[in-house]
MIGU-74022 format. One record per residue (C-alpha): x, z, y. Coordinates in steps of 0.25 Angstrom, whole numbers, padded with zeros to 4 digits, always signed. Layout:
N
XZY
...
This chain:
73
+0172+0460+0616
+0158+0467+0616
+0146+0459+0621
+0134+0467+0624
+0121+0463+0630
+0115+0473+0639
+0110+0475+0653
+0118+0488+0655
+0131+0483+0662
+0138+0496+0660
+0136+0496+0645
+0141+0481+0644
+0154+0485+0651
+0156+0498+0644
+0154+0491+0630
+0163+0479+0635
+0174+0489+0639
+0172+0499+0628
+0169+0494+0614
+0168+0508+0608
+0157+0511+0618
+0150+0499+0613
+0151+0503+0598
+0147+0517+0601
+0135+0512+0608
+0131+0504+0596
+0133+0515+0586
+0125+0525+0595
+0114+0516+0600
+0112+0504+0592
+0103+0505+0579
+0107+0495+0569
+0099+0502+0558
+0088+0492+0557
+0098+0480+0559
+0098+0470+0547
+0109+0461+0543
+0107+0446+0547
+0110+0434+0540
+0125+0434+0544
+0127+0448+0538
+0121+0444+0525
+0128+0431+0524
+0142+0438+0526
+0137+0448+0515
+0134+0437+0506
+0147+0430+0508
+0154+0443+0504
+0148+0442+0490
+0156+0429+0487
+0167+0428+0497
+0177+0437+0504
+0171+0440+0518
+0175+0452+0527
+0166+0456+0538
+0173+0460+0551
+0162+0467+0560
+0160+0478+0570
+0149+0482+0561
+0141+0490+0570
+0128+0487+0563
+0131+0488+0548
+0124+0475+0545
+0135+0469+0537
+0135+0480+0527
+0120+0480+0527
+0121+0465+0523
+0130+0469+0512
+0144+0465+0517
+0155+0472+0511
+0168+0468+0518
+0166+0473+0532
+0177+0477+0542
């Protein structure tokens, strides 16, 4: 399920029905270039240094890689 907060009801419905539309919108209109990893991204990356940890993510922003995580699916 995709949960989206917006005032545009058509956009909410379109995203809920068509996941591909949602991700296409994110790729084309959302700018993650200035986003930085938060503490959770960094802790997961640090855990991978001493433990076997795999990250399963939709990875739309690349923040796990930016934090240094290696095993990302």
